[in-house]
C-alpha positions as CSV (number, residue, x, y, z in Angstrom):
1,M,11.3,-20.8,-34.0
2,K,7.7,-19.6,-34.7
3,K,8.4,-19.5,-38.5
4,R,9.8,-23.0,-38.6
5,L,6.9,-24.4,-36.5
6,L,4.4,-22.8,-38.8
7,A,6.3,-24.2,-41.8
8,L,6.3,-27.7,-40.3
9,A,2.5,-27.5,-39.8
10,L,2.1,-26.6,-43.5
11,V,4.2,-29.5,-44.8
12,A,1.2,-31.8,-45.5
13,A,-0.7,-29.2,-47.3
14,L,2.3,-28.2,-49.4
15,A,3.9,-31.5,-50.1
16,F,2.2,-32.0,-53.4
17,S,2.9,-28.5,-54.7
18,A,6.5,-28.7,-53.6
19,L,7.0,-31.6,-55.9
20,S,5.5,-29.9,-59.0
21,A,7.7,-27.7,-61.2
22,C,7.9,-24.1,-60.1
23,S,8.1,-21.6,-62.9
24,S,10.9,-19.1,-62.9
25,T,8.3,-16.5,-63.4
26,T,6.2,-17.0,-60.3
27,D,4.7,-13.7,-59.1
28,E,4.1,-14.7,-55.4
29,T,6.6,-15.5,-52.7
30,Q,6.8,-19.2,-52.0
31,A,5.8,-20.2,-48.5
32,G,8.6,-21.3,-46.3
33,T,8.6,-25.1,-46.0
34,A,10.6,-27.0,-43.4
35,A,11.5,-30.6,-44.2
36,P,9.9,-32.7,-41.5
37,T,12.1,-34.7,-39.2
38,S,11.4,-38.5,-39.3
39,G,8.8,-39.3,-36.7
40,E,7.5,-35.7,-36.5
41,T,4.7,-35.4,-34.0
42,A,1.5,-33.5,-34.6
43,A,2.7,-30.9,-32.1
44,G,5.8,-30.4,-34.2
45,E,8.1,-32.1,-31.7
46,A,10.6,-34.5,-33.3
47,E,11.6,-37.8,-31.9
48,T,15.2,-38.4,-31.1
49,P,17.2,-37.1,-34.0
50,A,19.2,-39.3,-36.3
51,E,22.9,-39.9,-35.5
52,T,25.7,-38.7,-37.7
53,E,28.3,-41.1,-39.1
54,G,30.5,-40.3,-36.1
55,G,27.7,-41.5,-33.8
56,T,26.8,-38.1,-32.4
57,A,23.2,-37.0,-32.5
58,A,22.6,-34.4,-35.2
59,T,22.1,-30.9,-33.8
60,G,21.3,-27.5,-35.1
61,S,19.0,-26.6,-38.0
62,V,19.2,-24.9,-41.4
63,Y,17.1,-22.0,-42.7
64,Y,17.9,-21.3,-46.4
65,L,16.5,-18.2,-48.0
66,N,16.6,-19.1,-51.7
67,F,17.0,-16.6,-54.5
68,K,15.7,-18.6,-57.4
69,P,12.0,-19.3,-57.6
70,E,12.4,-21.5,-60.6
71,Q,14.1,-24.1,-58.4
72,D,11.9,-23.8,-55.3
73,A,10.3,-27.3,-55.7
74,Q,13.7,-29.0,-56.1
75,W,15.1,-27.3,-53.0
76,Q,12.1,-28.2,-51.0
77,E,12.5,-31.9,-52.0
78,L,16.2,-31.9,-51.3
79,A,15.5,-30.4,-47.8
80,Q,13.1,-33.1,-47.0
81,I,15.5,-35.8,-48.2
82,Y,18.3,-34.4,-46.1
83,T,16.1,-34.2,-43.0
84,E,15.0,-37.8,-43.4
85,E,18.6,-38.9,-43.7
86,T,20.1,-36.8,-40.9
87,G,17.3,-35.7,-38.6
88,V,18.4,-32.1,-39.1
89,P,15.5,-29.7,-39.9
90,V,15.9,-27.7,-43.1
91,T,13.6,-24.8,-43.9
92,V,13.7,-23.4,-47.5
93,T,11.9,-20.1,-48.1
94,T,12.0,-18.7,-51.6
95,A,11.6,-15.0,-52.4
96,A,9.4,-14.0,-55.3
97,S,11.2,-12.7,-58.4
98,G,12.7,-9.2,-57.8
99,T,12.1,-9.2,-54.0
100,Y,15.1,-11.1,-52.6
101,E,17.0,-8.1,-51.2
102,T,13.9,-6.7,-49.5
103,M,13.0,-10.1,-48.0
104,L,16.6,-10.8,-46.9
105,T,16.7,-7.4,-45.1
106,S,13.4,-8.3,-43.3
107,E,14.4,-11.8,-42.4
108,M,17.8,-10.8,-41.1
109,A,16.1,-8.4,-38.7
110,S,14.0,-11.2,-37.3
111,S,14.8,-13.4,-34.3
112,D,14.8,-16.5,-36.6
113,A,17.2,-15.2,-39.4
114,P,18.4,-17.3,-42.3
115,T,21.5,-19.4,-41.7
116,L,22.1,-19.7,-45.4
117,F,21.5,-16.8,-47.8
118,Q,22.8,-15.4,-51.1
119,V,24.5,-12.3,-52.5
120,N,24.9,-11.4,-56.1
121,G,28.6,-10.6,-56.1
122,P,30.9,-7.8,-54.9
123,V,28.3,-5.1,-54.8
124,G,25.8,-7.3,-53.0
125,L,28.5,-8.3,-50.5
126,N,29.0,-4.7,-49.6
127,S,25.6,-4.8,-47.8
128,W,26.0,-8.1,-46.1
129,R,29.8,-8.5,-45.4
130,D,29.3,-8.1,-41.7
131,Y,26.9,-11.0,-41.6
132,C,29.1,-13.5,-43.5
133,Y,30.9,-16.4,-41.8
134,D,34.4,-17.1,-43.1
135,L,34.1,-20.2,-45.3
136,S,37.9,-20.5,-45.8
137,G,38.2,-23.7,-43.6
138,S,34.9,-25.3,-44.7
139,A,34.5,-28.6,-46.5
140,V,32.3,-27.0,-49.1
141,Y,35.0,-24.4,-50.0
142,G,37.4,-27.3,-50.4
143,E,35.1,-28.8,-53.0
144,L,35.3,-25.7,-55.3
145,T,37.2,-26.2,-58.5
146,S,38.6,-22.7,-58.5
147,D,38.9,-19.6,-56.3
148,D,37.4,-17.8,-59.3
149,Y,34.1,-18.9,-58.0
150,A,34.5,-17.4,-54.5
151,L,34.2,-14.0,-53.0
152,I,37.5,-13.6,-51.3
153,E,38.9,-10.5,-49.6
154,D,42.2,-10.5,-47.6
155,G,42.0,-14.2,-47.2
156,T,38.4,-14.3,-45.9
157,V,36.0,-16.3,-48.0
158,Y,32.7,-14.5,-47.7
159,G,30.7,-16.4,-50.4
160,I,30.8,-19.4,-52.7
161,A,29.2,-19.5,-56.2
162,Y,27.1,-22.6,-56.4
163,V,26.0,-22.3,-60.0
164,I,27.5,-21.0,-63.2
165,E,24.8,-19.8,-65.7
166,S,24.6,-18.5,-69.3
167,Y,22.0,-16.3,-71.0
168,G,21.3,-15.2,-74.5
169,I,18.5,-15.5,-77.0
170,I,16.6,-18.8,-76.9
171,V,15.5,-19.8,-80.5
172,N,12.7,-21.9,-81.7
173,Q,14.5,-23.5,-84.6
174,T,11.4,-25.0,-86.2
175,L,9.7,-21.5,-86.5
176,L,13.0,-20.0,-87.7
177,S,13.1,-22.6,-90.4
178,E,9.5,-21.9,-91.4
179,A,10.5,-18.3,-91.8
180,G,13.3,-19.4,-94.2
181,Y,16.3,-19.1,-91.9
182,T,18.7,-21.0,-89.7
183,V,20.8,-19.8,-86.8
184,D,23.8,-19.8,-89.2
185,D,22.2,-16.8,-90.8
186,I,22.5,-14.9,-87.5
187,Q,26.1,-13.9,-86.7
188,S,25.6,-10.3,-85.8
189,F,23.2,-7.6,-84.7
190,A,22.7,-6.6,-88.4
191,D,21.8,-10.2,-89.2
192,L,19.4,-10.5,-86.3
193,Q,17.7,-7.2,-87.3
194,T,17.2,-8.4,-90.9
195,V,15.7,-11.7,-89.8
196,A,13.5,-10.1,-87.0
197,E,12.1,-7.4,-89.2
198,D,11.4,-9.8,-92.1
199,I,9.5,-12.0,-89.7
200,T,7.5,-9.0,-88.5
201,A,6.7,-7.9,-92.1
202,R,5.3,-11.5,-92.8
203,S,3.9,-12.2,-89.3
204,D,0.3,-12.5,-90.6
205,E,1.4,-15.0,-93.2
206,L,3.7,-16.9,-90.8
207,G,1.4,-16.9,-87.8
208,F,4.1,-15.9,-85.3
209,A,6.2,-12.9,-84.2
210,A,9.9,-12.5,-84.0
211,F,10.3,-11.9,-80.2
212,T,8.2,-12.8,-77.2
213,S,6.9,-9.8,-75.2
214,A,9.6,-7.9,-73.3
215,G,7.5,-7.7,-70.2
216,M,8.4,-4.8,-67.8
217,D,6.5,-5.9,-64.7
218,S,8.7,-7.0,-61.8
219,S,8.7,-10.7,-62.7
220,S,10.3,-9.9,-66.1
221,D,12.0,-6.5,-66.2
222,W,15.3,-7.9,-64.8
223,R,15.8,-9.5,-68.2
224,F,16.3,-6.1,-69.7
225,K,17.2,-3.5,-67.0
226,T,19.9,-6.0,-65.7
227,H,20.7,-8.7,-68.3
228,L,20.4,-6.7,-71.5
229,A,22.0,-3.7,-69.8
230,N,25.0,-5.9,-69.1
231,L,26.0,-5.7,-72.7
232,P,26.8,-1.9,-73.0
233,I,28.5,-2.1,-69.6
234,Y,30.6,-5.1,-70.7
235,F,31.8,-3.5,-73.9
236,E,32.6,-0.2,-72.1
237,Y,34.6,-2.0,-69.4
238,Q,36.5,-3.9,-72.2
239,E,37.3,-0.6,-74.0
240,R,38.4,1.1,-70.8
241,G,40.3,-1.9,-69.4
242,I,38.4,-1.8,-66.1
243,T,36.2,-4.2,-64.1
244,S,34.1,-1.7,-62.3
245,T,33.6,2.1,-62.1
246,D,32.1,4.8,-60.0
247,A,31.0,6.7,-63.2
248,I,29.7,4.8,-66.3
249,E,30.2,6.8,-69.5
250,G,27.4,5.2,-71.5
251,T,29.6,4.7,-74.6
252,Y,27.4,2.0,-76.1
253,L,24.0,3.3,-75.2
254,D,23.1,3.9,-78.8
255,N,23.6,0.2,-79.4
256,F,21.5,-0.6,-76.3
257,R,18.7,1.5,-77.8
258,N,18.9,-0.3,-81.1
259,M,18.6,-3.7,-79.4
260,W,15.7,-2.5,-77.2
261,D,14.0,-1.1,-80.3
262,L,14.4,-4.4,-82.0
263,Y,12.8,-6.3,-79.1
264,I,9.8,-4.0,-78.5
265,N,8.9,-3.3,-82.1
266,N,9.0,-6.9,-83.4
267,S,7.2,-8.8,-80.7
268,T,3.9,-10.4,-79.8
269,C,2.3,-7.2,-78.5
270,P,2.4,-3.4,-79.0
271,P,5.2,-1.7,-77.0
272,A,2.7,0.3,-75.0
273,E,1.4,-3.0,-73.4
274,L,4.8,-4.1,-72.1
275,T,4.3,-2.7,-68.6
276,A,1.5,-5.2,-68.0
277,K,3.3,-8.2,-69.5
278,T,4.8,-10.7,-67.1
279,A,7.6,-13.3,-67.4
280,N,4.9,-16.0,-67.5
281,D,3.4,-14.2,-70.5
282,S,6.7,-14.3,-72.3
283,L,7.4,-18.0,-71.5
284,N,3.9,-19.1,-72.5
285,E,4.2,-17.2,-75.8
286,F,7.4,-19.1,-76.5
287,L,6.0,-22.5,-75.5
288,N,2.8,-21.9,-77.6
289,G,4.9,-21.1,-80.7
290,Q,3.9,-17.5,-80.9
291,A,7.5,-16.2,-81.3
292,V,10.9,-17.3,-82.6
293,F,13.1,-15.5,-80.1
294,Y,13.0,-15.4,-76.3
295,Q,15.8,-13.7,-74.2
296,N,16.5,-15.8,-71.2
297,G,19.1,-18.1,-69.7
298,S,20.2,-21.6,-68.9
299,W,18.0,-21.6,-65.7
300,E,15.0,-21.6,-68.0
301,Y,15.9,-25.0,-69.6
302,A,13.5,-27.1,-67.6
303,N,10.7,-24.7,-68.4
304,V,11.2,-24.9,-72.2
305,V,12.4,-28.5,-72.7
306,G,10.7,-31.6,-71.4
307,E,7.5,-33.6,-71.6
308,G,4.8,-31.6,-73.3
309,K,7.3,-28.9,-74.2
310,Y,10.2,-28.7,-76.7
311,T,13.0,-31.2,-77.3
312,D,16.7,-30.3,-77.4
313,A,16.5,-30.5,-81.2
314,D,13.8,-27.9,-81.3
315,V,15.7,-25.1,-79.5
316,T,19.1,-23.5,-79.3
317,M,20.6,-20.3,-77.8
318,I,22.5,-17.6,-79.6
319,P,24.5,-14.6,-78.2
320,I,22.8,-11.2,-77.6
321,Y,24.4,-9.1,-80.3
322,I,24.3,-5.3,-80.0
323,G,26.5,-4.4,-82.9
324,V,29.8,-4.0,-81.0
325,G,33.1,-5.9,-81.1
326,D,34.0,-9.1,-82.9
327,E,30.5,-10.5,-83.1
328,A,31.4,-13.5,-85.1
329,N,33.5,-14.6,-82.1
330,Q,31.1,-13.5,-79.3
331,G,29.8,-16.1,-76.9
332,L,26.9,-16.3,-74.5
333,C,26.8,-14.1,-71.4
334,T,28.2,-16.4,-68.7
335,G,28.9,-16.0,-65.0
336,S,27.2,-16.1,-61.6
337,E,25.2,-13.9,-59.3
338,N,24.4,-16.7,-56.9
339,Y,26.9,-16.9,-54.0
340,W,26.1,-18.9,-50.9
341,C,26.8,-17.1,-47.6
342,V,26.5,-18.4,-44.1
343,N,25.1,-16.2,-41.3
344,K,27.9,-15.8,-38.8
345,N,25.4,-14.5,-36.2
346,A,23.6,-17.9,-36.1
347,S,24.3,-20.3,-33.3
348,E,27.4,-22.4,-33.5
349,E,25.1,-25.5,-33.9
350,D,23.1,-23.9,-36.7
351,I,26.3,-22.7,-38.5
352,Q,27.7,-26.3,-38.4
353,A,24.4,-27.8,-39.5
354,T,24.4,-25.3,-42.5
355,L,27.9,-26.1,-43.5
356,D,27.1,-29.8,-43.4
357,F,24.1,-29.3,-45.5
358,M,26.1,-27.3,-48.1
359,E,28.7,-30.0,-48.2
360,W,26.1,-32.7,-48.7
361,C,24.6,-30.7,-51.6
362,V,27.8,-30.8,-53.6
363,T,29.1,-34.3,-52.7
364,D,26.0,-36.5,-52.2
365,E,25.1,-38.5,-55.4
366,T,21.3,-37.7,-55.1
367,A,21.9,-34.0,-54.4
368,L,24.4,-33.7,-57.2
369,Q,21.9,-35.4,-59.6
370,A,19.2,-33.0,-58.5
371,M,21.4,-30.0,-59.0
372,T,22.8,-30.9,-62.4
373,G,20.2,-33.2,-63.9
374,G,17.2,-32.4,-66.1
375,E,14.0,-34.2,-66.8
376,G,13.3,-37.0,-64.2
377,A,16.5,-36.2,-62.2
378,M,14.7,-35.7,-58.8
379,P,13.9,-38.7,-56.7
380,S,10.3,-37.8,-57.0
381,G,10.6,-38.1,-60.8
382,G,10.4,-34.3,-61.3
383,A,12.9,-32.3,-63.3
384,G,16.2,-31.4,-61.7
385,M,17.8,-27.9,-61.6
386,A,20.0,-28.6,-64.6
387,F,22.8,-26.4,-63.2
388,A,26.4,-26.3,-64.2
389,I,28.1,-26.2,-60.7
390,P,31.7,-25.4,-60.0
391,F,32.5,-28.3,-57.6
392,K,34.9,-31.2,-58.0
393,Q,32.5,-34.1,-57.8
394,A,29.9,-32.5,-60.1
395,P,28.7,-34.6,-63.1
396,E,28.3,-33.0,-66.4
397,S,25.1,-31.0,-66.6
398,S,22.3,-32.3,-68.8
399,N,21.3,-28.7,-69.7
400,L,21.5,-28.0,-73.5
401,F,22.2,-24.3,-72.9
402,V,25.1,-25.1,-70.6
403,A,26.5,-27.4,-73.3
404,L,26.2,-24.8,-75.9
405,D,28.2,-22.3,-73.8
406,A,31.0,-24.9,-73.4
407,Q,30.9,-25.6,-77.2
408,M,31.2,-22.0,-78.1
409,T,34.0,-21.5,-75.7
410,A,35.8,-24.5,-77.1
411,E,35.4,-23.1,-80.6
412,G,37.3,-20.0,-79.4
413,K,34.3,-17.7,-78.9
414,T,34.6,-15.2,-76.0
415,P,31.9,-15.4,-73.3
416,V,30.5,-12.0,-72.2
417,S,31.2,-11.7,-68.5
418,W,28.5,-10.8,-66.0
419,N,29.3,-7.1,-65.2
420,F,25.8,-6.3,-64.0
421,T,27.0,-7.5,-60.5
422,T,28.8,-4.1,-60.5
423,M,25.7,-2.1,-61.0
424,P,25.7,0.3,-58.0
425,S,22.3,-0.6,-56.5
426,E,18.9,-2.2,-56.9
427,E,17.4,1.3,-57.1
428,W,19.6,2.1,-60.1
429,K,18.1,-0.9,-61.9
430,N,14.6,0.1,-60.9
431,M,15.1,3.6,-62.2
432,L,16.5,2.3,-65.4
433,G,13.7,-0.1,-65.9
434,S,11.1,2.6,-65.3
435,A,12.8,4.8,-67.9
436,M,12.9,2.0,-70.4
437,A,9.2,1.3,-70.0
438,V,8.4,5.0,-70.5
439,Y,10.4,5.0,-73.7
440,A,8.8,1.8,-74.9
441,A,5.3,3.4,-74.7
442,D,6.4,6.6,-76.5
443,Q,9.6,6.2,-78.4
444,T,10.9,9.8,-78.6
445,D,14.4,11.1,-78.4
446,D,13.4,13.0,-75.2
447,N,12.2,9.8,-73.6
448,W,15.4,8.0,-74.6
449,A,17.4,10.9,-73.0
450,G,15.6,9.8,-69.8
451,V,17.0,6.3,-70.3
452,V,20.5,7.7,-70.8
453,S,20.2,9.8,-67.7
454,A,19.0,6.9,-65.6
455,F,21.9,4.8,-66.9
456,V,24.7,7.4,-66.5
457,D,23.7,10.1,-64.0
458,N,22.0,7.7,-61.6
459,W,25.0,5.4,-61.7
460,A,27.2,8.1,-60.3
461,S,24.7,9.2,-57.7
462,E,23.8,5.6,-56.6
463,Y,27.5,4.6,-56.4
464,A,28.2,7.6,-54.2
465,L,25.3,6.7,-51.9
466,A,26.4,3.0,-51.7
467,N,30.0,3.9,-51.0
468,G,29.6,6.8,-48.6
469,G,30.3,9.5,-51.2
């Protein structure tokens, strides 16, 4: 309990910061913060815990290792509310961007391991299956709208997706209009290329660039080594009629190159500077009107829309086109890499406390509003998480980008599935990202051959390592 006692001692100092919006691009791990029990003493000893509805004193505690830094403040606030209502201590610790797997490995080896953690899908589950409690009889599993949102093998429910997200290219419609275009002019990669290169040619006159910087530091490179790389994987899987593979062929890597070239040669900075550019740089460039296009997802909604930012009318999101398939009927990239798992090695009391907390998150009115609402949705008055969540009692999300995904799907456009969850390892992503950064700084065919090798050759070798080959 050393970690939780330390966190409890820090509550007063962190209370203000926990209520302020946390950028999705934070570069430092958030300190673990335990929600204080009502009547907490200075020594960290709680008074008699609150009773449950059944009249039994609440027991156990929850330690949630959160994957998403952009929602840290909201989870801290919900944890405190839950503790005040139930007397059950809830600790939320948030990993910095790109460090979750490393932190999870470290924390699971400690004497005070997380009771609630996340995996990114089937590949992530491979590493943590032996730690996962079977959720098949849990109340939170009963709240899921479909088994499509669960990781199920041979009747065992290892994980439950708690958010469905979409990503694409966020567009500043005002700047696009100033350049003489609307989103109706962009229905394919060829269209996007024409618009972006025209904006670049007139950037001095217009006063802005086409794309925000494609930062390749660890806070930002996941947008490209993972999310952009999803596109050639998706189209190859579609062509081959598969959902995973031990050997990617790289059929559409020329298209991947074309899109990467478009990003890095039509942005706010020279390509050689990208290794030093962060996700905060890219976000701020977009917020300051320095670029029209910004690749990111629905999770970024509260960071671009709200008081002192843009309105829903100012922005929209379009698909990431790479020149493959029926682009006129392509939708956003939609799926989940956020599956809740419960640590089966925790005590019986802590497992039950964790299951109760999860159920509360997806059934309680305040928690649901926090998870799905936008500006002002938190009890503190802060922005909510603006999630689309796959649970029966969930209200409609206030997130514009979530609504756009639903609209496109209703119009018959096909969402691009999240196949990056089948990437063989985190090391594969890192090697690909490094090769992409080298190519960006010196765009030769030889350096692109390095990207292809990282994509294709390393896929086979990393898959073999991960699967005992």
